[in-house]
Backbone as a chain_set.jsonl record, in Angstrom:
{"seq": "MVTILSLWLPILLAAVIVFVASSIIHMVLPYHKGDMKKVPRQDDVQDALRPFDIPPGDYMLPMCDSMKEMGAPSFQDKMRKGPVAIMTVLPSKPVSMGPSLVMWFVYCIVVSVFAAYIAGRALQSGADYLAVFRFAGCTAFLGYGLAQVQNSIWYSRAWSTTIKHLFDALVYGLLTAGTFGWLWPR", "coords": {"N": [[72.05, 83.121, 143.509], [75.215, 84.326, 143.067], [77.324, 87.185, 144.084], [79.613, 88.905, 142.19], [81.366, 90.525, 143.868], [81.67, 88.987, 145.946], [83.415, 86.937, 144.864], [85.778, 87.799, 144.641], [88.15, 86.735, 145.382], [88.321, 84.171, 143.945], [88.492, 85.365, 141.49], [90.696, 86.969, 141.436], [92.801, 85.137, 142.141], [92.657, 83.068, 140.165], [93.396, 84.711, 137.91], [96.038, 85.044, 138.236], [97.129, 82.794, 138.509], [96.683, 81.83, 135.682], [98.427, 83.88, 134.591], [100.746, 82.85, 135.388], [100.752, 80.302, 134.406], [100.86, 81.005, 131.616], [103.467, 82.257, 131.313], [105.196, 80.173, 131.703], [104.078, 78.443, 129.66], [105.072, 79.983, 127.477], [107.728, 80.883, 128.066], [109.045, 78.226, 128.653], [108.163, 75.991, 127.581], [108.766, 74.241, 124.306], [106.622, 74.59, 122.15], [105.505, 76.874, 120.878], [107.514, 78.188, 119.71], [107.65, 78.116, 116.865], [105.712, 79.823, 115.905], [105.81, 82.229, 114.674], [107.513, 83.236, 111.507], [110.765, 83.94, 110.349], [111.455, 86.559, 107.987], [112.573, 85.964, 104.732], [116.189, 87.152, 103.795], [115.954, 89.222, 105.835], [117.392, 91.652, 106.579], [117.588, 92.941, 104.147], [114.924, 93.502, 103.452], [114.144, 94.996, 105.9], [115.774, 97.171, 105.26], [114.673, 98.229, 102.801], [112.191, 98.947, 103.391], [112.334, 100.945, 105.423], [113.115, 103.518, 104.634], [110.446, 104.444, 104.075], [109.452, 105.117, 106.488], [107.14, 103.772, 107.813], [104.241, 104.648, 109.979], [103.521, 103.02, 113.28], [101.172, 100.521, 113.248], [98.518, 98.556, 111.657], [98.535, 97.148, 108.65], [97.673, 96.12, 105.26], [98.795, 94.633, 101.909], [98.756, 94.383, 98.698], [96.108, 96.974, 99.044], [92.996, 97.96, 98.665], [90.712, 100.703, 97.992], [87.976, 100.064, 97.834], [85.222, 97.679, 97.435], [84.673, 97.532, 94.617], [87.01, 98.25, 93.379], [88.554, 96.045, 94.11], [87.705, 94.028, 92.195], [88.95, 95.091, 90.055], [91.057, 94.851, 87.214], [93.637, 95.801, 87.529], [94.035, 95.752, 90.206], [93.729, 93.138, 90.985], [96.074, 92.199, 89.186], [98.291, 93.18, 90.993], [97.782, 91.686, 93.214], [98.234, 89.158, 92.159], [101.001, 89.367, 91.154], [102.163, 89.964, 93.756], [104.486, 90.766, 96.743], [102.016, 89.696, 98.674], [100.662, 90.9, 101.603], [99.814, 90.943, 105.283], [100.467, 92.995, 107.663], [101.705, 94.094, 110.919], [103.099, 96.992, 112.296], [105.351, 97.831, 114.529], [106.207, 100.225, 117.042], [109.484, 101.628, 116.736], [111.703, 100.616, 118.808], [113.456, 99.445, 121.738], [112.818, 96.35, 122.563], [110.055, 96.142, 125.208], [109.016, 94.286, 127.611], [107.314, 94.901, 129.823], [104.927, 96.622, 129.893], [103.355, 95.088, 128.034], [102.915, 92.562, 129.503], [101.697, 93.679, 131.957], [99.133, 94.388, 130.766], [98.318, 92.043, 129.9], [97.84, 90.659, 132.259], [95.785, 92.342, 133.42], [94.03, 91.832, 131.362], [93.617, 88.886, 132.093], [92.392, 89.303, 134.49], [90.045, 90.527, 133.662], [88.596, 88.511, 131.92], [88.166, 86.603, 134.232], [86.487, 88.017, 135.712], [84.366, 87.921, 133.857], [83.921, 85.267, 133.913], [83.376, 84.943, 136.885], [80.732, 86.233, 136.658], [79.269, 85.063, 134.857], [78.887, 82.418, 136.066], [78.25, 83.074, 138.717], [75.755, 84.229, 138.088], [74.294, 81.855, 137.308], [74.547, 80.205, 139.158], [73.915, 79.244, 142.76], [75.568, 80.163, 146.003], [77.351, 77.329, 147.583], [76.976, 75.655, 145.547], [77.686, 72.648, 143.569], [80.926, 71.418, 142.868], [81.499, 70.517, 140.205], [79.528, 71.747, 138.774], [80.052, 74.494, 138.866], [82.891, 74.281, 137.799], [82.144, 73.883, 135.183], [80.643, 76.043, 134.156], [82.449, 78.275, 134.915], [84.871, 77.471, 133.643], [83.977, 77.163, 130.902], [83.162, 79.752, 130.228], [85.691, 81.181, 130.582], [87.125, 79.658, 128.714], [86.004, 80.709, 126.442], [86.682, 83.18, 126.403], [89.551, 83.484, 126.533], [89.956, 82.14, 124.203], [88.254, 81.771, 121.753], [88.208, 83.897, 119.728], [90.552, 83.602, 118.672], [90.16, 82.169, 116.492], [89.313, 83.809, 114.369], [91.29, 85.079, 113.569], [92.716, 83.202, 111.86], [90.701, 82.431, 110.011], [90.046, 85.252, 108.545], [92.555, 86.576, 108.108], [94.477, 84.672, 107.368], [96.337, 83.417, 109.254], [98.294, 80.807, 110.364], [96.542, 77.661, 110.768], [97.672, 75.745, 112.384], [98.935, 77.613, 114.329], [96.866, 78.843, 115.455], [95.622, 76.55, 116.523], [97.425, 75.924, 118.534], [96.923, 77.908, 120.121], [94.298, 77.848, 120.929], [94.395, 75.595, 122.362], [96.081, 76.46, 124.433], [94.433, 78.407, 125.561], [92.337, 76.581, 126.384], [93.844, 75.023, 128.486], [94.073, 77.468, 130.208], [91.305, 77.919, 130.842], [90.63, 75.589, 132.027], [92.168, 75.874, 134.271], [91.144, 78.127, 135.248], [88.64, 77.445, 135.733], [88.931, 75.29, 137.595], [89.864, 76.621, 139.733], [87.965, 78.338, 140.613], [85.991, 76.474, 141.15], [87.162, 75.54, 143.525], [87.456, 77.721, 145.087], [84.748, 78.432, 145.498], [81.949, 80.165, 147.116], [80.599, 78.665, 149.861]], "CA": [[72.825, 83.99, 142.673], [76.671, 84.774, 143.781], [77.858, 88.418, 143.366], [80.79, 89.256, 141.597], [82.512, 91.058, 144.925], [82.118, 87.915, 146.838], [84.138, 86.175, 144.166], [87.147, 88.478, 144.416], [89.517, 85.797, 145.536], [88.99, 83.268, 142.734], [88.958, 86.05, 140.058], [92.372, 87.144, 141.267], [93.677, 84.008, 142.106], [92.591, 82.562, 138.733], [94.102, 85.532, 137.106], [97.452, 84.962, 138.614], [97.279, 81.19, 138.039], [96.896, 81.819, 134.359], [99.367, 84.696, 134.229], [101.935, 82.09, 135.638], [101.067, 79.17, 133.488], [100.782, 81.595, 130.239], [104.616, 82.551, 131.211], [105.666, 78.94, 131.88], [103.844, 77.958, 128.304], [105.552, 80.781, 126.357], [109.125, 80.636, 128.14], [109.621, 77.256, 128.929], [107.699, 74.779, 126.643], [108.942, 74.599, 122.96], [105.704, 74.299, 120.975], [105.038, 78.206, 120.34], [108.863, 78.728, 118.845], [107.606, 78.154, 115.144], [104.631, 80.591, 115.435], [106.276, 83.589, 113.726], [108.787, 82.957, 110.85], [111.933, 85.048, 109.695], [111.339, 86.765, 106.46], [113.893, 85.881, 103.94], [116.754, 88.42, 103.756], [115.416, 90.151, 106.658], [118.07, 92.904, 106.561], [117.226, 93.659, 103.004], [113.577, 93.693, 103.615], [113.863, 96.18, 106.688], [116.507, 98.28, 104.621], [113.981, 98.462, 101.689], [111.042, 99.341, 104.137], [112.756, 101.782, 106.309], [112.759, 104.758, 103.903], [108.838, 104.568, 104.074], [108.842, 105.609, 107.646], [105.634, 103.514, 108.258], [103.891, 104.491, 111.043], [103.098, 101.676, 113.998], [99.688, 100.172, 112.749], [98.02, 97.24, 111.064], [98.526, 97.197, 107.225], [97.505, 94.882, 104.219], [99.469, 95.097, 100.805], [98.024, 95.471, 98.413], [94.955, 97.39, 99.781], [92.221, 98.575, 98.121], [89.701, 101.384, 98.728], [86.35, 99.65, 98.044], [84.733, 96.363, 96.661], [84.789, 97.733, 93.174], [88.296, 98.286, 93.265], [89.17, 94.862, 94.432], [87.61, 93.377, 91.163], [89.587, 95.598, 89.079], [92.16, 94.088, 86.773], [94.941, 96.461, 87.986], [94.282, 95.511, 91.722], [93.963, 91.878, 90.645], [97.222, 92.069, 88.964], [98.85, 93.496, 92.043], [97.671, 90.22, 93.854], [98.912, 88.093, 91.391], [102.467, 89.639, 91.365], [102.736, 89.763, 95.168], [103.831, 90.122, 97.699], [100.654, 89.628, 99.305], [100.981, 90.615, 103.192], [99.094, 91.873, 106.321], [101.607, 93.242, 108.58], [101.789, 94.922, 112.137], [104.491, 97.592, 112.189], [105.301, 98.433, 115.893], [107.391, 101.396, 117.504], [110.952, 101.206, 116.648], [112.454, 100.682, 119.945], [113.748, 98.323, 122.221], [111.657, 95.311, 123.443], [109.967, 96.296, 126.547], [107.789, 93.309, 128.055], [106.483, 95.173, 130.854], [103.649, 96.924, 129.665], [102.511, 94.135, 127.47], [102.632, 91.976, 130.725], [100.648, 94.345, 132.672], [97.964, 94.48, 130.118], [97.953, 90.634, 129.795], [97.433, 90.605, 133.614], [94.65, 93.005, 133.424], [93.216, 90.833, 130.527], [93.221, 87.474, 132.804], [91.547, 89.66, 135.403], [88.919, 90.704, 133.134], [88.138, 86.972, 131.745], [87.797, 85.821, 135.459], [85.499, 88.666, 136.195], [83.395, 87.463, 133.036], [83.871, 83.866, 134.216], [82.505, 85.076, 137.909], [79.374, 86.968, 136.35], [78.199, 84.072, 134.566], [79.01, 81.42, 137.033], [77.453, 83.715, 139.761], [74.03, 84.296, 137.748], [73.795, 80.622, 137.042], [74.47, 79.214, 140.464], [74.113, 79.61, 144.1], [76.247, 79.724, 147.137], [76.944, 75.868, 147.974], [76.755, 74.948, 144.126], [78.764, 71.637, 143.244], [82.23, 71.784, 142.439], [81.536, 70.438, 138.82], [78.908, 72.714, 138.0], [80.922, 75.846, 138.925], [83.871, 74.32, 137.133], [81.699, 73.851, 133.659], [80.347, 77.462, 134.119], [83.548, 79.256, 134.698], [85.614, 76.989, 132.783], [83.546, 77.421, 129.493], [83.5, 81.092, 129.962], [87.245, 81.398, 130.506], [87.822, 79.365, 127.386], [85.573, 81.441, 125.127], [87.449, 84.532, 126.592], [90.654, 83.156, 125.947], [90.491, 81.552, 122.756], [87.68, 81.841, 120.345], [88.793, 85.175, 118.869], [91.781, 83.356, 117.965], [89.842, 81.559, 115.107], [88.948, 84.848, 113.449], [92.703, 85.421, 112.83], [92.885, 82.125, 110.68], [89.617, 82.843, 109.075], [90.146, 86.06, 107.838], [93.789, 87.145, 107.995], [95.164, 83.56, 106.965], [97.212, 83.004, 110.158], [98.42, 79.503, 109.989], [95.763, 76.937, 111.492], [98.489, 75.489, 113.343], [99.248, 78.513, 115.399], [95.702, 79.101, 116.295], [95.293, 75.697, 117.189], [97.769, 76.193, 119.758], [96.292, 79.271, 121.067], [93.238, 77.245, 121.441], [95.154, 74.518, 123.498], [96.484, 77.443, 125.617], [93.126, 78.853, 126.143], [91.692, 75.234, 127.222], [94.632, 74.954, 129.891], [93.665, 78.633, 131.134], [89.94, 77.783, 131.084], [90.694, 74.807, 133.004], [92.756, 76.509, 135.644], [90.178, 79.023, 136.181], [87.497, 76.192, 136.383], [89.536, 74.508, 138.889], [90.044, 77.946, 140.858], [86.416, 78.731, 140.933], [85.304, 75.47, 141.799], [87.775, 75.259, 144.834], [87.001, 78.893, 146.316], [83.191, 78.884, 145.356], [81.25, 80.339, 148.397], [79.915, 77.57, 150.425]], "C": [[74.04, 84.482, 143.483], [76.934, 86.185, 143.274], [79.214, 88.245, 143.213], [81.885, 89.239, 142.922], [82.628, 90.057, 145.623], [82.907, 86.862, 146.222], [85.292, 86.827, 144.011], [88.453, 87.575, 144.405], [89.52, 84.974, 144.491], [89.272, 84.321, 141.67], [90.231, 86.509, 140.039], [93.304, 86.269, 141.241], [93.604, 83.082, 140.826], [93.398, 83.26, 137.644], [95.608, 85.259, 137.354], [97.824, 83.449, 138.279], [97.742, 81.463, 136.578], [97.958, 82.553, 133.691], [100.567, 83.538, 134.312], [101.846, 81.008, 134.509], [101.205, 79.929, 131.946], [102.559, 81.667, 130.169], [105.557, 81.106, 131.157], [105.337, 78.172, 130.18], [104.753, 78.8, 127.364], [107.062, 80.694, 126.586], [109.876, 79.409, 128.249], [109.561, 75.981, 127.987], [108.012, 75.308, 125.291], [107.892, 74.999, 122.189], [105.238, 75.845, 120.38], [106.336, 78.738, 119.556], [108.475, 78.893, 117.414], [106.296, 79.213, 114.827], [104.927, 81.611, 114.439], [107.526, 82.946, 112.937], [109.568, 83.931, 110.531], [111.632, 85.229, 108.281], [112.667, 86.679, 105.648], [114.702, 87.115, 103.739], [116.122, 89.591, 104.394], [116.098, 91.245, 106.592], [117.57, 93.475, 105.099], [115.858, 94.331, 103.094], [113.441, 95.007, 104.676], [114.912, 97.308, 106.099], [115.636, 98.868, 103.563], [112.618, 99.197, 102.39], [111.406, 100.875, 105.027], [112.829, 103.378, 105.899], [111.249, 105.151, 103.958], [108.428, 105.13, 105.287], [107.238, 105.16, 108.084], [105.298, 103.605, 109.582], [103.375, 102.929, 111.863], [101.414, 101.836, 113.652], [99.524, 98.92, 112.278], [97.828, 97.829, 109.519], [98.363, 96.148, 106.359], [98.08, 95.71, 102.804], [99.363, 93.898, 99.98], [96.716, 95.584, 99.04], [94.32, 98.064, 98.907], [91.071, 99.65, 98.711], [88.233, 100.915, 98.658], [86.503, 98.353, 97.087], [85.186, 96.361, 95.426], [85.996, 97.645, 92.673], [88.904, 96.933, 93.158], [88.902, 93.796, 93.371], [88.371, 94.128, 89.864], [90.865, 94.911, 88.68], [93.635, 94.647, 87.394], [95.101, 96.032, 89.376], [94.544, 94.212, 91.768], [95.606, 91.253, 90.014], [98.676, 92.377, 89.937], [99.011, 92.126, 93.129], [98.397, 89.277, 93.591], [100.5, 88.297, 91.61], [102.98, 89.654, 92.785], [103.848, 90.985, 95.381], [102.636, 90.458, 98.248], [100.855, 89.798, 101.151], [100.191, 91.393, 104.107], [100.227, 91.891, 107.37], [101.12, 94.43, 109.658], [103.142, 95.33, 112.097], [104.118, 97.969, 113.717], [106.291, 99.292, 116.064], [108.598, 100.77, 117.208], [111.606, 101.683, 117.71], [112.806, 99.575, 120.636], [112.668, 97.477, 122.827], [111.375, 95.686, 124.799], [108.589, 95.173, 126.947], [106.889, 93.805, 129.119], [105.179, 95.673, 130.709], [102.55, 95.9, 128.95], [102.122, 93.128, 128.641], [101.668, 92.548, 131.527], [99.228, 94.229, 132.047], [97.378, 93.102, 130.066], [97.294, 90.328, 131.19], [95.988, 91.019, 133.83], [93.539, 92.1, 132.514], [92.627, 89.596, 131.092], [92.267, 87.992, 133.984], [89.873, 89.98, 134.791], [88.046, 89.341, 132.627], [87.614, 86.399, 133.054], [86.693, 86.641, 136.048], [84.22, 88.264, 135.219], [82.807, 86.136, 133.54], [82.609, 83.847, 135.762], [80.933, 85.367, 137.51], [78.571, 85.837, 135.685], [77.91, 82.696, 135.476], [78.059, 81.955, 138.149], [76.092, 83.931, 139.396], [73.494, 83.013, 137.654], [73.919, 79.764, 138.052], [74.378, 79.916, 141.684], [75.382, 79.23, 144.936], [76.028, 78.109, 147.277], [77.113, 74.952, 146.758], [77.818, 73.824, 144.225], [79.879, 72.23, 142.475], [82.329, 71.536, 140.776], [80.824, 71.287, 137.982], [79.57, 74.161, 137.883], [82.207, 75.607, 137.841], [83.313, 74.259, 135.422], [81.468, 75.348, 133.359], [81.908, 78.497, 133.963], [84.501, 78.69, 133.852], [85.311, 77.248, 131.08], [83.6, 78.888, 129.329], [84.843, 81.598, 129.716], [87.747, 81.01, 128.959], [87.395, 80.244, 126.342], [86.254, 82.875, 125.553], [88.825, 84.482, 126.182], [91.122, 82.913, 124.465], [89.698, 81.602, 121.834], [87.947, 82.835, 119.35], [89.898, 84.668, 118.017], [91.293, 83.066, 116.395], [89.698, 82.68, 114.003], [90.199, 85.106, 112.657], [92.833, 84.462, 111.448], [91.674, 82.321, 109.547], [89.718, 83.909, 108.013], [91.434, 86.627, 107.382], [94.764, 86.102, 107.615], [96.328, 83.071, 107.888], [97.216, 81.526, 110.167], [97.434, 78.714, 111.12], [96.24, 76.457, 112.514], [98.871, 76.181, 114.692], [98.002, 78.926, 116.186], [95.128, 77.883, 116.731], [96.038, 75.464, 118.529], [97.447, 77.089, 120.468], [95.159, 78.649, 121.695], [93.506, 76.184, 122.745], [95.228, 75.407, 124.769], [95.259, 77.961, 126.247], [92.487, 77.81, 126.902], [92.675, 75.352, 128.288], [94.25, 76.289, 130.925], [92.326, 78.537, 131.592], [90.011, 76.727, 132.053], [91.227, 75.262, 134.201], [91.801, 77.203, 136.164], [89.091, 78.423, 136.532], [87.871, 75.904, 137.816], [89.656, 75.565, 140.226], [88.783, 78.086, 141.374], [85.997, 77.784, 141.939], [85.838, 75.363, 143.201], [87.388, 76.285, 145.912], [85.588, 79.09, 145.99], [82.794, 78.973, 146.799], [80.36, 79.114, 148.619], [78.533, 78.038, 151.277]], "O": [[73.828, 85.037, 144.561], [76.777, 86.393, 142.071], [79.914, 87.559, 143.958], [82.82, 88.459, 143.11], [83.746, 89.953, 146.129], [83.142, 85.867, 146.907], [85.975, 86.381, 143.089], [89.45, 87.653, 143.686], [90.603, 84.859, 143.917], [90.27, 84.167, 140.966], [90.916, 86.546, 139.017], [94.364, 86.343, 140.621], [94.577, 82.379, 140.554], [93.951, 82.686, 136.707], [96.326, 85.317, 136.356], [98.904, 83.15, 137.77], [98.923, 81.365, 136.245], [98.434, 82.221, 132.606], [101.276, 83.359, 133.322], [102.799, 80.846, 133.748], [101.743, 79.227, 131.09], [103.087, 81.222, 129.151], [106.611, 81.108, 130.522], [106.186, 77.491, 129.604], [105.195, 78.182, 126.395], [107.777, 80.474, 125.608], [111.086, 79.363, 128.026], [110.469, 75.204, 127.691], [107.718, 76.457, 124.963], [108.194, 75.893, 121.398], [104.571, 75.844, 119.346], [106.192, 79.694, 118.793], [108.985, 79.816, 116.778], [105.916, 79.401, 113.671], [104.236, 81.751, 113.429], [108.391, 82.281, 113.506], [108.982, 85.006, 110.397], [111.553, 84.299, 107.478], [113.683, 87.303, 105.957], [114.08, 88.153, 103.515], [115.806, 90.642, 103.837], [115.311, 92.189, 106.519], [117.136, 94.627, 105.109], [115.684, 95.525, 102.849], [112.725, 95.956, 104.357], [114.779, 98.427, 106.594], [115.814, 100.07, 103.363], [112.075, 100.075, 101.719], [110.56, 101.764, 105.129], [112.636, 104.295, 106.697], [110.987, 106.35, 103.86], [107.301, 105.613, 105.39], [106.373, 105.909, 108.538], [105.837, 102.867, 110.406], [102.96, 101.946, 111.249], [100.676, 102.816, 113.74], [100.434, 98.119, 112.489], [97.104, 98.789, 109.251], [98.954, 95.119, 106.686], [97.942, 96.91, 102.57], [99.703, 92.756, 100.289], [96.158, 94.601, 99.527], [94.985, 98.863, 98.248], [90.575, 99.435, 99.817], [87.386, 101.395, 99.411], [87.41, 98.04, 96.316], [85.943, 95.489, 94.998], [86.189, 97.043, 91.616], [89.681, 96.663, 92.242], [89.576, 92.766, 93.393], [88.289, 93.628, 88.742], [91.654, 94.453, 89.507], [94.576, 93.901, 87.662], [96.251, 95.924, 89.801], [95.487, 93.861, 92.475], [96.135, 90.183, 90.314], [99.804, 91.946, 89.696], [100.036, 91.704, 93.664], [99.084, 88.611, 94.365], [101.167, 87.442, 92.192], [104.16, 89.373, 93.0], [104.09, 91.883, 94.574], [102.29, 91.639, 98.244], [101.167, 88.83, 101.844], [99.866, 92.525, 103.75], [100.777, 90.883, 107.813], [100.4, 95.393, 109.393], [104.124, 94.603, 111.949], [103.002, 98.307, 114.111], [107.273, 99.223, 115.325], [108.791, 99.566, 117.374], [112.061, 102.825, 117.776], [112.431, 98.533, 120.099], [111.752, 97.935, 123.511], [112.291, 95.611, 125.619], [107.424, 95.328, 126.581], [105.816, 93.244, 129.341], [104.283, 95.173, 131.389], [101.338, 95.853, 129.159], [100.921, 92.87, 128.717], [100.71, 91.83, 131.814], [98.252, 93.997, 132.761], [96.164, 92.922, 130.163], [96.21, 89.745, 131.198], [95.13, 90.274, 134.304], [92.428, 91.761, 132.924], [91.501, 89.192, 130.8], [91.424, 87.217, 134.436], [88.816, 89.716, 135.364], [86.874, 89.213, 132.981], [86.603, 85.701, 132.979], [85.944, 86.086, 136.852], [83.1, 88.273, 135.73], [81.606, 85.874, 133.608], [81.559, 83.214, 135.873], [80.024, 84.737, 138.05], [77.372, 85.679, 135.918], [76.838, 82.09, 135.504], [77.101, 81.251, 138.47], [75.23, 83.847, 140.27], [72.291, 82.884, 137.879], [73.471, 78.622, 137.954], [74.713, 81.099, 141.74], [76.101, 78.262, 144.689], [74.923, 77.583, 147.151], [77.342, 73.746, 146.855], [78.806, 74.033, 144.93], [79.858, 73.187, 141.701], [83.096, 72.219, 140.096], [81.155, 71.607, 136.84], [79.552, 74.822, 136.845], [82.553, 76.533, 137.108], [84.087, 74.587, 134.522], [82.039, 75.87, 132.402], [82.233, 79.232, 133.031], [85.089, 79.541, 133.185], [86.17, 77.464, 130.225], [84.09, 79.307, 128.281], [85.109, 82.344, 128.773], [88.457, 81.685, 128.214], [88.158, 80.573, 125.434], [86.216, 83.705, 124.644], [89.279, 85.401, 125.5], [92.107, 83.261, 123.813], [90.265, 81.482, 120.747], [87.894, 82.549, 118.154], [90.182, 85.125, 116.91], [91.807, 83.53, 115.377], [89.963, 82.423, 112.828], [90.246, 85.301, 111.443], [93.002, 84.869, 110.299], [91.887, 82.334, 108.335], [89.539, 83.66, 106.821], [91.448, 87.168, 106.276], [95.927, 86.488, 107.5], [97.225, 82.384, 107.397], [96.137, 80.964, 109.978], [97.511, 79.087, 112.291], [95.629, 76.531, 113.58], [99.065, 75.643, 115.782], [98.053, 79.291, 117.36], [94.079, 78.009, 117.362], [95.486, 74.933, 119.493], [97.761, 77.014, 121.656], [94.967, 78.832, 122.897], [92.887, 76.098, 123.806], [94.647, 75.206, 125.835], [95.136, 77.912, 127.471], [92.081, 78.075, 128.034], [92.174, 75.948, 129.241], [94.152, 76.182, 132.147], [92.071, 79.021, 132.695], [89.366, 76.969, 133.073], [90.617, 74.967, 135.229], [91.488, 77.076, 137.348], [88.508, 78.755, 137.565], [87.292, 76.195, 138.863], [89.547, 75.273, 141.417], [88.569, 77.945, 142.578], [85.722, 77.998, 143.119], [85.025, 75.101, 144.087], [87.103, 76.07, 147.09], [85.218, 80.217, 146.32], [83.143, 78.131, 147.626], [79.576, 78.645, 147.794], [77.83, 77.19, 151.826]]}, "num_chains": 1, "name": "protein.A"}
C-alpha cells in the first residue's frame, strides 16, 4: 500500500499536465467549436426573455410538478407545441474565465487524488509501470469522463458532444496514468 501523501508530486503534476492539455484542446484544437449552437434570431430570443428576469439556474420548459401532470393532455399539448428546452441561465455579467479555471484545476487535483487513492491501495512501492498506468489511468478516465454520458441519456445533449468529451477524458486519463507511472515510488 502506498499513501496518498507519498503521491503528492504525481497528484499535482498530473493536475497541471491535464490543465495544460485541456487548455490546448479547447483553445487550439477545433473539434469542440460546434458543441454549442447559436439560437436562431438570438437577439429576438434574448429580448423576449429579458423581461422575465430569470434568475441564474437550470430550467426545463415546459416543466410539470408531478408524474401525474406529465401525462395530462394539457402538458402533452405544451410538449407538442414546443419549444421544449433545457437551459442554464448564467448571471448577466461579462465573461470571467478566472473562477472557472481555478475550479477546473481544483477538480483536476481531486481526480488525481482519487487516482492516487485507488492505485495506492491496489499497488505497492516499486510496482510495475504498466500496473500503475492501468489503475491510475482507469480511475482518472472515470473521474473525467463517465458522468458526461448522463447528459446525453437524460438531457438530450448531442451524443457527438458527449463522445468528444469522452475522448478528452481518455486523453486526460492517459496523461494522468503516464505521470503516475513515471513518478510512482520505487
